[in-house]
N, CA, C and O atoms as a Tripos MOL2 file, in Angstrom:
@<TRIPOS>MOLECULE
protein
  272   271    68     0     0
PROTEIN
NO_CHARGES

@<TRIPOS>ATOM
      1 N         134.5990  147.3420  130.8890 N.3       1 MET1
      2 CA        134.9470  146.0950  130.2420 C.3       1 MET1
      3 C         133.7220  145.4560  129.5860 C.2       1 MET1
      4 O         133.8180  144.9040  128.4900 O.2       1 MET1
      5 N         132.5770  145.5320  130.2570 N.am      2 GLN2
      6 CA        131.3640  144.9530  129.6910 C.3       2 GLN2
      7 C         130.9350  145.6970  128.4310 C.2       2 GLN2
      8 O         130.4400  145.0910  127.4810 O.2       2 GLN2
      9 N         131.1290  147.0070  128.4290 N.am      3 THR3
     10 CA        130.7670  147.8010  127.2620 C.3       3 THR3
     11 C         131.6360  147.4200  126.0690 C.2       3 THR3
     12 O         131.1360  147.2410  124.9580 O.2       3 THR3
     13 N         132.9370  147.2980  126.3060 N.am      4 PHE4
     14 CA        133.8570  146.9150  125.2430 C.3       4 PHE4
     15 C         133.5090  145.5270  124.7020 C.2       4 PHE4
     16 O         133.4790  145.3190  123.4890 O.2       4 PHE4
     17 N         133.2520  144.5920  125.5940 N.am      5 PHE5
     18 CA        132.8710  143.2350  125.1840 C.3       5 PHE5
     19 C         131.5640  143.2670  124.3860 C.2       5 PHE5
     20 O         131.4270  142.5510  123.3940 O.2       5 PHE5
     21 N         130.6150  144.0850  124.8120 N.am      6 GLY6
     22 CA        129.3460  144.2120  124.1050 C.3       6 GLY6
     23 C         129.5160  144.7790  122.7000 C.2       6 GLY6
     24 O         128.8380  144.3470  121.7670 O.2       6 GLY6
     25 N         130.4180  145.7420  122.5490 N.am      7 MET7
     26 CA        130.6690  146.3100  121.2190 C.3       7 MET7
     27 C         131.3040  145.2830  120.2870 C.2       7 MET7
     28 O         130.9270  145.1830  119.1200 O.2       7 MET7
     29 N         132.2600  144.5270  120.7990 N.am      8 ILE8
     30 CA        132.9060  143.4880  119.9870 C.3       8 ILE8
     31 C         131.8870  142.4150  119.5980 C.2       8 ILE8
     32 O         131.8250  142.0070  118.4380 O.2       8 ILE8
     33 N         131.0990  141.9650  120.5580 N.am      9 LEU9
     34 CA        130.0930  140.9490  120.2840 C.3       9 LEU9
     35 C         129.0640  141.4600  119.2820 C.2       9 LEU9
     36 O         128.6660  140.7240  118.3790 O.2       9 LEU9
     37 N         128.6340  142.6920  119.4270 N.am     10 GLY10
     38 CA        127.6720  143.2740  118.4970 C.3      10 GLY10
     39 C         128.2160  143.3650  117.0850 C.2      10 GLY10
     40 O         127.5000  143.0860  116.1240 O.2      10 GLY10
     41 N         129.4900  143.7560  116.9490 N.am     11 ALA11
     42 CA        130.1010  143.8400  115.6240 C.3      11 ALA11
     43 C         130.2000  142.4620  114.9780 C.2      11 ALA11
     44 O         129.9600  142.3160  113.7790 O.2      11 ALA11
     45 N         130.5500  141.4560  115.7690 N.am     12 LEU12
     46 CA        130.6270  140.0920  115.2330 C.3      12 LEU12
     47 C         129.2540  139.5790  114.8090 C.2      12 LEU12
     48 O         129.1190  138.9610  113.7530 O.2      12 LEU12
     49 N         128.2420  139.8330  115.6290 N.am     13 LEU13
     50 CA        126.8900  139.4010  115.2700 C.3      13 LEU13
     51 C         126.3910  140.1120  114.0150 C.2      13 LEU13
     52 O         125.7330  139.4980  113.1750 O.2      13 LEU13
     53 N         126.6960  141.3910  113.8840 N.am     14 LEU14
     54 CA        126.2980  142.1420  112.6940 C.3      14 LEU14
     55 C         126.9680  141.5900  111.4470 C.2      14 LEU14
     56 O         126.3110  141.3840  110.4270 O.2      14 LEU14
     57 N         128.2800  141.3470  111.5220 N.am     15 ALA15
     58 CA        129.0030  140.8160  110.3670 C.3      15 ALA15
     59 C         128.4880  139.4330  109.9830 C.2      15 ALA15
     60 O         128.3280  139.1400  108.7980 O.2      15 ALA15
     61 N         128.2300  138.5880  110.9650 N.am     16 CYS16
     62 CA        127.7000  137.2460  110.6800 C.3      16 CYS16
     63 C         126.2980  137.3270  110.0800 C.2      16 CYS16
     64 O         125.9760  136.5790  109.1570 O.2      16 CYS16
     65 N         125.4730  138.2200  110.5930 N.am     17 GLY17
     66 CA        124.1170  138.3900  110.0690 C.3      17 GLY17
     67 C         124.1150  138.8620  108.6310 C.2      17 GLY17
     68 O         123.3420  138.3630  107.8130 O.2      17 GLY17
     69 N         124.9740  139.8210  108.3150 N.am     18 VAL18
     70 CA        125.0660  140.3230  106.9410 C.3      18 VAL18
     71 C         125.5820  139.2350  106.0130 C.2      18 VAL18
     72 O         125.1010  139.1020  104.8870 O.2      18 VAL18
     73 N         126.5530  138.4570  106.4700 N.am     19 TYR19
     74 CA        127.0830  137.3720  105.6470 C.3      19 TYR19
     75 C         125.9990  136.3320  105.3420 C.2      19 TYR19
     76 O         125.8700  135.8820  104.2040 O.2      19 TYR19
     77 N         125.2370  135.9610  106.3420 N.am     20 VAL20
     78 CA        124.1660  134.9800  106.1350 C.3      20 VAL20
     79 C         123.1040  135.5460  105.1990 C.2      20 VAL20
     80 O         122.6320  134.8430  104.3050 O.2      20 VAL20
     81 N         122.7230  136.8010  105.3910 N.am     21 TYR21
     82 CA        121.7300  137.4370  104.5190 C.3      21 TYR21
     83 C         122.2130  137.4580  103.0680 C.2      21 TYR21
     84 O         121.4680  137.1130  102.1510 O.2      21 TYR21
     85 N         123.4800  137.8700  102.8730 N.am     22 ASP22
     86 CA        124.0330  137.9180  101.5220 C.3      22 ASP22
     87 C         124.1480  136.5220  100.9220 C.2      22 ASP22
     88 O         123.9340  136.3510   99.7220 O.2      22 ASP22
     89 N         124.4790  135.5340  101.7250 N.am     23 SER23
     90 CA        124.5650  134.1640  101.2250 C.3      23 SER23
     91 C         123.2150  133.6780  100.7340 C.2      23 SER23
     92 O         123.1280  132.9870   99.7190 O.2      23 SER23
     93 N         122.1720  134.0360  101.4450 N.am     24 MET24
     94 CA        120.8290  133.6220  101.0330 C.3      24 MET24
     95 C         120.3660  134.3860   99.7930 C.2      24 MET24
     96 O         119.6250  133.8350   98.9790 O.2      24 MET24
     97 N         120.7830  135.6290   99.6340 N.am     25 GLN25
     98 CA        120.3710  136.4230   98.4800 C.3      25 GLN25
     99 C         121.0190  135.9290   97.1960 C.2      25 GLN25
    100 O         120.4040  136.0010   96.1320 O.2      25 GLN25
    101 N         122.2370  135.4330   97.2720 N.am     26 THR26
    102 CA        122.9410  135.0050   96.0700 C.3      26 THR26
    103 C         122.7870  133.5210   95.7960 C.2      26 THR26
    104 O         123.2920  133.0250   94.7890 O.2      26 THR26
    105 N         122.1090  132.8110   96.6600 N.am     27 SER27
    106 CA        121.9370  131.3720   96.4880 C.3      27 SER27
    107 C         120.7950  131.0860   95.5220 C.2      27 SER27
    108 O         119.6920  131.6080   95.6910 O.2      27 SER27
    109 N         121.0500  130.2670   94.5190 N.am     28 SER28
    110 CA        119.9840  129.9090   93.5860 C.3      28 SER28
    111 C         118.9720  128.9760   94.2390 C.2      28 SER28
    112 O         117.8140  128.9220   93.8250 O.2      28 SER28
    113 N         119.4100  128.2380   95.2650 N.am     29 VAL29
    114 CA        118.4910  127.3500   95.9720 C.3      29 VAL29
    115 C         117.4990  128.1710   96.7880 C.2      29 VAL29
    116 O         116.3070  127.8630   96.8090 O.2      29 VAL29
    117 N         117.9830  129.2150   97.4600 N.am     30 ALA30
    118 CA        117.1120  130.0330   98.2960 C.3      30 ALA30
    119 C         116.1620  130.8800   97.4620 C.2      30 ALA30
    120 O         115.0300  131.1320   97.8760 O.2      30 ALA30
    121 N         116.6110  131.3230   96.2890 N.am     31 ASN31
    122 CA        115.7970  132.2140   95.4780 C.3      31 ASN31
    123 C         114.9260  131.4930   94.4660 C.2      31 ASN31
    124 O         113.8750  132.0070   94.0830 O.2      31 ASN31
    125 N         115.3320  130.3400   94.0370 N.am     32 GLY32
    126 CA        114.5780  129.6290   93.0240 C.3      32 GLY32
    127 C         114.8440  130.1930   91.6370 C.2      32 GLY32
    128 O         115.5650  131.1790   91.4820 O.2      32 GLY32
    129 N         114.2540  129.5600   90.6340 N.am     33 GLU33
    130 CA        114.5130  129.9550   89.2540 C.3      33 GLU33
    131 C         113.7570  131.2090   88.8480 C.2      33 GLU33
    132 O         114.2220  131.9570   87.9890 O.2      33 GLU33
    133 N         112.5980  131.4500   89.4510 N.am     34 VAL34
    134 CA        111.7590  132.5680   89.0190 C.3      34 VAL34
    135 C         111.8860  133.7920   89.9130 C.2      34 VAL34
    136 O         111.1710  134.7730   89.7090 O.2      34 VAL34
    137 N         112.7640  133.7590   90.8820 N.am     35 ALA35
    138 CA        112.9150  134.8870   91.7950 C.3      35 ALA35
    139 C         113.6130  136.0490   91.0820 C.2      35 ALA35
    140 O         114.3990  135.8460   90.1570 O.2      35 ALA35
    141 N         113.3120  137.2520   91.5260 N.am     36 ILE36
    142 CA        113.9580  138.4150   90.9400 C.3      36 ILE36
    143 C         115.3810  138.5090   91.4590 C.2      36 ILE36
    144 O         115.6980  137.9910   92.5290 O.2      36 ILE36
    145 N         116.2270  139.1670   90.6980 N.am     37 THR37
    146 CA        117.6300  139.3040   91.0920 C.3      37 THR37
    147 C         117.7530  140.3300   92.1990 C.2      37 THR37
    148 O         117.2910  141.4630   92.0660 O.2      37 THR37
    149 N         118.3760  139.9280   93.2870 N.am     38 ASN38
    150 CA        118.6040  140.8270   94.4260 C.3      38 ASN38
    151 C         120.0840  141.1250   94.5430 C.2      38 ASN38
    152 O         120.9320  140.2800   94.2520 O.2      38 ASN38
    153 N         120.3780  142.3340   94.9720 N.am     39 ARG39
    154 CA        121.7690  142.7170   95.1920 C.3      39 ARG39
    155 C         122.1530  142.4110   96.6320 C.2      39 ARG39
    156 O         121.3310  142.4770   97.5460 O.2      39 ARG39
    157 N         123.4160  142.0780   96.8040 N.am     40 THR40
    158 CA        123.9130  141.8180   98.1560 C.3      40 THR40
    159 C         124.2140  143.1420   98.8530 C.2      40 THR40
    160 O         124.3550  144.1760   98.2010 O.2      40 THR40
    161 N         124.3090  143.1010  100.1740 N.am     41 ILE41
    162 CA        124.6130  144.2920  100.9560 C.3      41 ILE41
    163 C         126.0930  144.6410  100.8240 C.2      41 ILE41
    164 O         126.4450  145.8140  100.7010 O.2      41 ILE41
    165 N         126.9520  143.6390  100.8470 N.am     42 VAL42
    166 CA        128.4010  143.8470  100.8540 C.3      42 VAL42
    167 C         128.9980  143.2540   99.5860 C.2      42 VAL42
    168 O         128.6260  142.1560   99.1720 O.2      42 VAL42
    169 N         129.9230  143.9800   98.9730 N.am     43 ASN43
    170 CA        130.6980  143.4390   97.8640 C.3      43 ASN43
    171 C         131.8520  142.6570   98.4880 C.2      43 ASN43
    172 O         132.8680  143.2390   98.8690 O.2      43 ASN43
    173 N         131.6930  141.3440   98.5900 N.am     44 TRP44
    174 CA        132.6270  140.5290   99.3590 C.3      44 TRP44
    175 C         134.0020  140.4380   98.7170 C.2      44 TRP44
    176 O         134.9910  140.2370   99.4220 O.2      44 TRP44
    177 N         134.0930  140.5800   97.3910 N.am     45 ASP45
    178 CA        135.4100  140.5660   96.7470 C.3      45 ASP45
    179 C         136.2310  141.7790   97.1640 C.2      45 ASP45
    180 O         137.4230  141.6570   97.4480 O.2      45 ASP45
    181 N         135.6020  142.9420   97.2010 N.am     46 VAL46
    182 CA        136.2860  144.1610   97.6140 C.3      46 VAL46
    183 C         136.6240  144.0890   99.1030 C.2      46 VAL46
    184 O         137.7100  144.4990   99.5140 O.2      46 VAL46
    185 N         135.7000  143.5700   99.9090 N.am     47 ALA47
    186 CA        135.9560  143.4500  101.3450 C.3      47 ALA47
    187 C         137.1380  142.5230  101.6080 C.2      47 ALA47
    188 O         137.9490  142.7990  102.4910 O.2      47 ALA47
    189 N         137.2480  141.4280  100.8540 N.am     48 LYS48
    190 CA        138.3730  140.5040  101.0310 C.3      48 LYS48
    191 C         139.6780  141.1670  100.6330 C.2      48 LYS48
    192 O         140.6880  141.0030  101.3170 O.2      48 LYS48
    193 N         139.6750  141.9150   99.5370 N.am     49 ALA49
    194 CA        140.9010  142.6000   99.1050 C.3      49 ALA49
    195 C         141.3330  143.6340  100.1460 C.2      49 ALA49
    196 O         142.5210  143.7540  100.4470 O.2      49 ALA49
    197 N         140.3680  144.3810  100.6960 N.am     50 ASP50
    198 CA        140.6970  145.3640  101.7360 C.3      50 ASP50
    199 C         141.2160  144.6840  102.9930 C.2      50 ASP50
    200 O         142.1640  145.1650  103.6130 O.2      50 ASP50
    201 N         140.6050  143.5740  103.3740 N.am     51 TRP51
    202 CA        141.0450  142.8440  104.5590 C.3      51 TRP51
    203 C         142.4690  142.3110  104.3710 C.2      51 TRP51
    204 O         143.2900  142.3870  105.2850 O.2      51 TRP51
    205 N         142.7580  141.7690  103.1740 N.am     52 ASP52
    206 CA        144.1070  141.2670  102.9020 C.3      52 ASP52
    207 C         145.1340  142.3880  102.9520 C.2      52 ASP52
    208 O         146.2300  142.2010  103.4810 O.2      52 ASP52
    209 N         144.7900  143.5550  102.4040 N.am     53 ALA53
    210 CA        145.7090  144.6960  102.4370 C.3      53 ALA53
    211 C         145.9520  145.1540  103.8750 C.2      53 ALA53
    212 O         147.0830  145.4600  104.2510 O.2      53 ALA53
    213 N         144.8880  145.1990  104.6750 N.am     54 LEU54
    214 CA        145.0260  145.5940  106.0830 C.3      54 LEU54
    215 C         145.8860  144.6010  106.8480 C.2      54 LEU54
    216 O         146.7480  144.9970  107.6330 O.2      54 LEU54
    217 N         145.6550  143.3140  106.6230 N.am     55 ARG55
    218 CA        146.4290  142.2800  107.3030 C.3      55 ARG55
    219 C         147.9040  142.3450  106.9140 C.2      55 ARG55
    220 O         148.7760  142.2250  107.7750 O.2      55 ARG55
    221 N         148.1910  142.5350  105.6250 N.am     56 ASP56
    222 CA        149.5800  142.6250  105.1780 C.3      56 ASP56
    223 C         150.2700  143.8590  105.7590 C.2      56 ASP56
    224 O         151.4270  143.7910  106.1720 O.2      56 ASP56
    225 N         149.5600  144.9820  105.7900 N.am     57 ARG57
    226 CA        150.1500  146.2020  106.3480 C.3      57 ARG57
    227 C         150.4170  146.0410  107.8480 C.2      57 ARG57
    228 O         151.4610  146.4590  108.3480 O.2      57 ARG57
    229 N         149.4700  145.4350  108.5540 N.am     58 ALA58
    230 CA        149.6640  145.2130  109.9900 C.3      58 ALA58
    231 C         150.8470  144.2850  110.2340 C.2      58 ALA58
    232 O         151.6200  144.5000  111.1680 O.2      58 ALA58
    233 N         150.9940  143.2570  109.4050 N.am     59 HIS59
    234 CA        152.1210  142.3300  109.5550 C.3      59 HIS59
    235 C         153.4450  143.0480  109.3060 C.2      59 HIS59
    236 O         154.4020  142.8730  110.0600 O.2      59 HIS59
    237 N         153.4980  143.8600  108.2390 N.am     60 LYS60
    238 CA        154.7310  144.5970  107.9480 C.3      60 LYS60
    239 C         155.0690  145.5710  109.0710 C.2      60 LYS60
    240 O         156.2310  145.6950  109.4580 O.2      60 LYS60
    241 N         154.0610  146.2600  109.5950 N.am     61 ASP61
    242 CA        154.2960  147.1920  110.7000 C.3      61 ASP61
    243 C         154.7520  146.4480  111.9540 C.2      61 ASP61
    244 O         155.6250  146.9310  112.6760 O.2      61 ASP61
    245 N         154.1700  145.2800  112.2180 N.am     62 TRP62
    246 CA        154.5740  144.4990  113.3830 C.3      62 TRP62
    247 C         156.0270  144.0540  113.2580 C.2      62 TRP62
    248 O         156.7830  144.1100  114.2280 O.2      62 TRP62
    249 N         156.4140  143.6150  112.0700 N.am     63 VAL63
    250 CA        157.8060  143.1980  111.8510 C.3      63 VAL63
    251 C         158.7350  144.3970  112.0260 C.2      63 VAL63
    252 O         159.8020  144.2700  112.6270 O.2      63 VAL63
    253 N         158.3380  145.5570  111.5080 N.am     64 ARG64
    254 CA        159.1600  146.7600  111.6200 C.3      64 ARG64
    255 C         159.3070  147.1890  113.0810 C.2      64 ARG64
    256 O         160.4010  147.5470  113.5180 O.2      64 ARG64
    257 N         158.2090  147.1520  113.8310 N.am     65 ILE65
    258 CA        158.2430  147.5760  115.2380 C.3      65 ILE65
    259 C         159.0150  146.5650  116.0940 C.2      65 ILE65
    260 O         159.7980  146.9580  116.9600 O.2      65 ILE65
    261 N         158.8000  145.2840  115.8580 N.am     66 SER66
    262 CA        159.4440  144.2720  116.7030 C.3      66 SER66
    263 C         160.9270  144.1130  116.3930 C.2      66 SER66
    264 O         161.6590  143.5500  117.2070 O.2      66 SER66
    265 N         161.3870  144.5870  115.2500 N.am     67 SER67
    266 CA        162.8050  144.4560  114.9190 C.3      67 SER67
    267 C         163.6630  145.5250  115.5880 C.2      67 SER67
    268 O         164.8900  145.4270  115.5690 O.2      67 SER67
    269 N         163.0460  146.5330  116.1740 N.am     68 LYS68
    270 CA        163.8130  147.6140  116.8240 C.3      68 LYS68
    271 C         164.3380  147.2050  118.1680 C.2      68 LYS68
    272 O         165.0000  147.9970  118.8390 O.2      68 LYS68
@<TRIPOS>BOND
     1     1     2 1
     2     2     3 1
     3     3     4 2
     4     3     5 am
     5     5     6 1
     6     6     7 1
     7     7     8 2
     8     7     9 am
     9     9    10 1
    10    10    11 1
    11    11    12 2
    12    11    13 am
    13    13    14 1
    14    14    15 1
    15    15    16 2
    16    15    17 am
    17    17    18 1
    18    18    19 1
    19    19    20 2
    20    19    21 am
    21    21    22 1
    22    22    23 1
    23    23    24 2
    24    23    25 am
    25    25    26 1
    26    26    27 1
    27    27    28 2
    28    27    29 am
    29    29    30 1
    30    30    31 1
    31    31    32 2
    32    31    33 am
    33    33    34 1
    34    34    35 1
    35    35    36 2
    36    35    37 am
    37    37    38 1
    38    38    39 1
    39    39    40 2
    40    39    41 am
    41    41    42 1
    42    42    43 1
    43    43    44 2
    44    43    45 am
    45    45    46 1
    46    46    47 1
    47    47    48 2
    48    47    49 am
    49    49    50 1
    50    50    51 1
    51    51    52 2
    52    51    53 am
    53    53    54 1
    54    54    55 1
    55    55    56 2
    56    55    57 am
    57    57    58 1
    58    58    59 1
    59    59    60 2
    60    59    61 am
    61    61    62 1
    62    62    63 1
    63    63    64 2
    64    63    65 am
    65    65    66 1
    66    66    67 1
    67    67    68 2
    68    67    69 am
    69    69    70 1
    70    70    71 1
    71    71    72 2
    72    71    73 am
    73    73    74 1
    74    74    75 1
    75    75    76 2
    76    75    77 am
    77    77    78 1
    78    78    79 1
    79    79    80 2
    80    79    81 am
    81    81    82 1
    82    82    83 1
    83    83    84 2
    84    83    85 am
    85    85    86 1
    86    86    87 1
    87    87    88 2
    88    87    89 am
    89    89    90 1
    90    90    91 1
    91    91    92 2
    92    91    93 am
    93    93    94 1
    94    94    95 1
    95    95    96 2
    96    95    97 am
    97    97    98 1
    98    98    99 1
    99    99   100 2
   100    99   101 am
   101   101   102 1
   102   102   103 1
   103   103   104 2
   104   103   105 am
   105   105   106 1
   106   106   107 1
   107   107   108 2
   108   107   109 am
   109   109   110 1
   110   110   111 1
   111   111   112 2
   112   111   113 am
   113   113   114 1
   114   114   115 1
   115   115   116 2
   116   115   117 am
   117   117   118 1
   118   118   119 1
   119   119   120 2
   120   119   121 am
   121   121   122 1
   122   122   123 1
   123   123   124 2
   124   123   125 am
   125   125   126 1
   126   126   127 1
   127   127   128 2
   128   127   129 am
   129   129   130 1
   130   130   131 1
   131   131   132 2
   132   131   133 am
   133   133   134 1
   134   134   135 1
   135   135   136 2
   136   135   137 am
   137   137   138 1
   138   138   139 1
   139   139   140 2
   140   139   141 am
   141   141   142 1
   142   142   143 1
   143   143   144 2
   144   143   145 am
   145   145   146 1
   146   146   147 1
   147   147   148 2
   148   147   149 am
   149   149   150 1
   150   150   151 1
   151   151   152 2
   152   151   153 am
   153   153   154 1
   154   154   155 1
   155   155   156 2
   156   155   157 am
   157   157   158 1
   158   158   159 1
   159   159   160 2
   160   159   161 am
   161   161   162 1
   162   162   163 1
   163   163   164 2
   164   163   165 am
   165   165   166 1
   166   166   167 1
   167   167   168 2
   168   167   169 am
   169   169   170 1
   170   170   171 1
   171   171   172 2
   172   171   173 am
   173   173   174 1
   174   174   175 1
   175   175   176 2
   176   175   177 am
   177   177   178 1
   178   178   179 1
   179   179   180 2
   180   179   181 am
   181   181   182 1
   182   182   183 1
   183   183   184 2
   184   183   185 am
   185   185   186 1
   186   186   187 1
   187   187   188 2
   188   187   189 am
   189   189   190 1
   190   190   191 1
   191   191   192 2
   192   191   193 am
   193   193   194 1
   194   194   195 1
   195   195   196 2
   196   195   197 am
   197   197   198 1
   198   198   199 1
   199   199   200 2
   200   199   201 am
   201   201   202 1
   202   202   203 1
   203   203   204 2
   204   203   205 am
   205   205   206 1
   206   206   207 1
   207   207   208 2
   208   207   209 am
   209   209   210 1
   210   210   211 1
   211   211   212 2
   212   211   213 am
   213   213   214 1
   214   214   215 1
   215   215   216 2
   216   215   217 am
   217   217   218 1
   218   218   219 1
   219   219   220 2
   220   219   221 am
   221   221   222 1
   222   222   223 1
   223   223   224 2
   224   223   225 am
   225   225   226 1
   226   226   227 1
   227   227   228 2
   228   227   229 am
   229   229   230 1
   230   230   231 1
   231   231   232 2
   232   231   233 am
   233   233   234 1
   234   234   235 1
   235   235   236 2
   236   235   237 am
   237   237   238 1
   238   238   239 1
   239   239   240 2
   240   239   241 am
   241   241   242 1
   242   242   243 1
   243   243   244 2
   244   243   245 am
   245   245   246 1
   246   246   247 1
   247   247   248 2
   248   247   249 am
   249   249   250 1
   250   250   251 1
   251   251   252 2
   252   251   253 am
   253   253   254 1
   254   254   255 1
   255   255   256 2
   256   255   257 am
   257   257   258 1
   258   258   259 1
   259   259   260 2
   260   259   261 am
   261   261   262 1
   262   262   263 1
   263   263   264 2
   264   263   265 am
   265   265   266 1
   266   266   267 1
   267   267   268 2
   268   267   269 am
   269   269   270 1
   270   270   271 1
   271   271   272 2
@<TRIPOS>SUBSTRUCTURE
     1 MET1         2 RESIDUE 1 A MET
     2 GLN2         6 RESIDUE 1 A GLN
     3 THR3        10 RESIDUE 1 A THR
     4 PHE4        14 RESIDUE 1 A PHE
     5 PHE5        18 RESIDUE 1 A PHE
     6 GLY6        22 RESIDUE 1 A GLY
     7 MET7        26 RESIDUE 1 A MET
     8 ILE8        30 RESIDUE 1 A ILE
     9 LEU9        34 RESIDUE 1 A LEU
    10 GLY10       38 RESIDUE 1 A GLY
    11 ALA11       42 RESIDUE 1 A ALA
    12 LEU12       46 RESIDUE 1 A LEU
    13 LEU13       50 RESIDUE 1 A LEU
    14 LEU14       54 RESIDUE 1 A LEU
    15 ALA15       58 RESIDUE 1 A ALA
    16 CYS16       62 RESIDUE 1 A CYS
    17 GLY17       66 RESIDUE 1 A GLY
    18 VAL18       70 RESIDUE 1 A VAL
    19 TYR19       74 RESIDUE 1 A TYR
    20 VAL20       78 RESIDUE 1 A VAL
    21 TYR21       82 RESIDUE 1 A TYR
    22 ASP22       86 RESIDUE 1 A ASP
    23 SER23       90 RESIDUE 1 A SER
    24 MET24       94 RESIDUE 1 A MET
    25 GLN25       98 RESIDUE 1 A GLN
    26 THR26      102 RESIDUE 1 A THR
    27 SER27      106 RESIDUE 1 A SER
    28 SER28      110 RESIDUE 1 A SER
    29 VAL29      114 RESIDUE 1 A VAL
    30 ALA30      118 RESIDUE 1 A ALA
    31 ASN31      122 RESIDUE 1 A ASN
    32 GLY32      126 RESIDUE 1 A GLY
    33 GLU33      130 RESIDUE 1 A GLU
    34 VAL34      134 RESIDUE 1 A VAL
    35 ALA35      138 RESIDUE 1 A ALA
    36 ILE36      142 RESIDUE 1 A ILE
    37 THR37      146 RESIDUE 1 A THR
    38 ASN38      150 RESIDUE 1 A ASN
    39 ARG39      154 RESIDUE 1 A ARG
    40 THR40      158 RESIDUE 1 A THR
    41 ILE41      162 RESIDUE 1 A ILE
    42 VAL42      166 RESIDUE 1 A VAL
    43 ASN43      170 RESIDUE 1 A ASN
    44 TRP44      174 RESIDUE 1 A TRP
    45 ASP45      178 RESIDUE 1 A ASP
    46 VAL46      182 RESIDUE 1 A VAL
    47 ALA47      186 RESIDUE 1 A ALA
    48 LYS48      190 RESIDUE 1 A LYS
    49 ALA49      194 RESIDUE 1 A ALA
    50 ASP50      198 RESIDUE 1 A ASP
    51 TRP51      202 RESIDUE 1 A TRP
    52 ASP52      206 RESIDUE 1 A ASP
    53 ALA53      210 RESIDUE 1 A ALA
    54 LEU54      214 RESIDUE 1 A LEU
    55 ARG55      218 RESIDUE 1 A ARG
    56 ASP56      222 RESIDUE 1 A ASP
    57 ARG57      226 RESIDUE 1 A ARG
    58 ALA58      230 RESIDUE 1 A ALA
    59 HIS59      234 RESIDUE 1 A HIS
    60 LYS60      238 RESIDUE 1 A LYS
    61 ASP61      242 RESIDUE 1 A ASP
    62 TRP62      246 RESIDUE 1 A TRP
    63 VAL63      250 RESIDUE 1 A VAL
    64 ARG64      254 RESIDUE 1 A ARG
    65 ILE65      258 RESIDUE 1 A ILE
    66 SER66      262 RESIDUE 1 A SER
    67 SER67      266 RESIDUE 1 A SER
    68 LYS68      270 RESIDUE 1 A LYS
């Protein structure tokens, strides 16, 4: 149980860390006017579209399974 909890916690910390890093890279306040352009680690638009598709599929499957 501790191992499973540790894996979940680690994944959440990793996702939060990447989000904060990417937020700082794309922020004009953090980079200033003369900073070089940096690329983000994650393409958040694609990640959101994939997450929405996964959520919709899970919802449809749940409705299909629970209706039996």
